[in-house]
C-alpha positions, 0 to 999 in steps of 0.5 A: 500500500502506498503511504502518504502525508496529507498536506493542506494550505489555508491561503487568503483566497483558497484552501489547497491540498495535495497528497505526498507519497513516500517517494515524493510524488504529488497526487490528487491536488485540490483547490477550494475557494474561500469566501472573504467578507470586506467592509468599507471600515477596513474589515477583512474576515473569513469564517473558520468553520468554512475552512473546516468544511472545505478541509472535510470536503477535500478529504471526502474527495480523496476517499471517493478517488480510492485513497485508503485512510489507513495510508495517511501517515500524517496530516501537515498544514500551513496557512495564512498568519496573524489572524484573530480567531476567537473560540468560546468555552465549547471551542466554537468560533465566536464570529468570523476570524479577523484576517491579517489584512484587517486594518480597523484597529489603527487607534488601538495600535497607536494606544499600545505604542504610546503606552510602551514606546514604539521603539522599546516595544519593537525591540521586545517583540521584534516587530512593529505593532500595527493595526494588523497586530493581535493585541490591537485587534483584541482591544478593537473587539473590547471597544466595538464587540464587547459581547463577542469578546466576553464569550471568548475563552481562547484565541488562535492566530493561524488558519491552520491552527484552527484546523489542528484544533478541530482535528485533535483539540489542541490550541497551538501556535508555531514560532513563525506565526507567533512572531507575526502577532506582536505578542511574542518576546522574541529572545525568550520565545514566550508570550508577552504576559506583561503586555497582555496584562497591561491592557487587561487580557489574561495570558490564559487566552493564548495558545500553546507555543510549539515547534513546527515539526512537533506532533501535537496530537492525533485525530480524535474520534469526533473529527475522524467521523466527520472527515474520514481520517482514521482516529489517531492519525498524527497531526503536525503543528505545521508552520505559517505560510511564509516559512512553508513557501520558502521550504517548498521552493527549496530556499536555503542558505542565509541572505539569498532573497526571494519574492513571493507574489500570490494574492498578497506577497512578500520579499524576504530572505533568511538571515543568521540569527546569531549574526549582526542585525542591521536596522530595519524599517517599521514596515519590515518584519523579522520572523522565527523560521523553521530552523533555530539558527535562522530568522526570516526578514520579510517585507509583506505586501497586501497589493500583489496578485490582486493588482494583476487581477484588477488589470485583467478587468481593464481588458474585459475579465469578469468574475467567475470567468476563467482568467487564463485567456485574459492573462494571455491578452494582458501579456500580448497588449502590455508587450506592445509597449516595449519603450515605456520612457514616456509612459505613466508611473503607476502606484499599485496601492489599490487597497491598504498597504503594509510595505513599502509604506503603511496605509490604512486606505487605497492610494492607487494612482496613474501619474503622467497620463497625456493625450498620447497615452495608450491602454498598452502603456497603462497596462505595462505601467501597472506591471512595472509599478508593482515590480518597482514597489516590490523592489522598494521592499527589497531595498528596505531589506538591504537587497542590492542589485545584481546576482540571483533571486528566487521568484515564487507564487501564482503571479509569476506565471505572467512572463511580462510581469516576471521580466518587469521584476527581473528588470526592477531588481536587476537580478536573474530570477529563478522562477519556481514551478508548481507555484500553487502548491509550494507551501504545501510541499514545504510543510510536507518536507517537515513531515517527511523529516519527522517520518524519516522519509529521506527519499521524499524529503530529497525529492521535494527539496529537488523541486527547488533545484535548477533543472526541475522545470525552473524558468530563468529570467535575466534582466534586460540591461537597458530596461533595468537601468531605466527602472533603476533611474526611475525608482527615486521618482516612483518612491517620491510619487508614492510617498507624496500620494500616501501622505494625503489624509486617510480621511476627508477632514471636511466629513 
């Protein structure tokens, strides 16, 4: 009988799942869309129970395809981080989860920084405390949804942690996800009880901290009945998506940067935890990694693949229609504007942003449009504007032009955009295959290591090597030089636009 690790990735827009065999083969990949509720006030929420329903549905599909539940040796998961998932005494969700991109708690984050001191607090928890952090979100609930908070007896911070909880009854959080919350004392790797207590929250709310490769329990009888997994099937703690994606892409060694462009995205690199740490901007985060001697320095962006999706609507794409043909049209039309020296500058902040600048509302813009501007030029400026924004993130990380860079994520399928990124960064991009399932592959590597499946781990690691359907994109010297010269102009325009008041003072 073939043996498998069942892997799941609870992303921002979909749940992805794939079975990984003992020899490293990926079987029966499945994707299910996740609903998101958004509000004009900055609310961004999802239903944790939908995550579990989709998880259960995927498992049932595997059984119908002939997979024997006895063949599943371990369940390993990853997913979006920095969410607030409230549970009541019965371990049921108290309302929807507030996602990392929910920006309603800006006043509360200001209050936290004022009380503890912004610099001192960042030194303690390793990262800036913003509206996306978890203590401000808890304070927001107390201010605006007190009844909901009163019913809360436990909180979780990762989408995959809710699934772990449903499967085996454990409330856990891996180091990578914990370090996004603004509540972890990074040096001691403990929750910041004094910070919680200062604002009237009990430490008992917090989940248990766990290593990513720890087995945190087995599937209990109730979950086995609902999902079809065998009772007692081991469940791995797993790791947040930033770390899992790097693992899946085969990113190894410190200081080699990589860029991920999915619905959201990031620029990141591994750094030596024991080495000297350069000062970082308030918009850059430092996360614990799956290895104890390395950190993940990451510049997270909210405007990434969503910008490309918006560009498709400009050439006729409608919701619910297969976008593949429109991506081809986008590439064909944007490719007509090879000489963009007189084209407009595009600022890609079409929704609130976290990095390279922090905004609480949309500030997207075209600058420099004339009567001679064509749609082709505007489409190309969208692709290059997004690439310039990501390059700016790289600058904040200390990423210099030249050399090589790993590129991953669904948006890297667009060849004009990947060329724009290579030009903007001035680097040769190694575009990885299987972009949709790289995070699941990454957490499968952890599971294979725990199970002693050396062959699986080796083959999964090889998916990040050259020669495994990898695409190499070298920068165009002329275009790279032009974008390098235009970067300061782009930064000036973006900084000016985002300095406008977040709200109309006349209202």
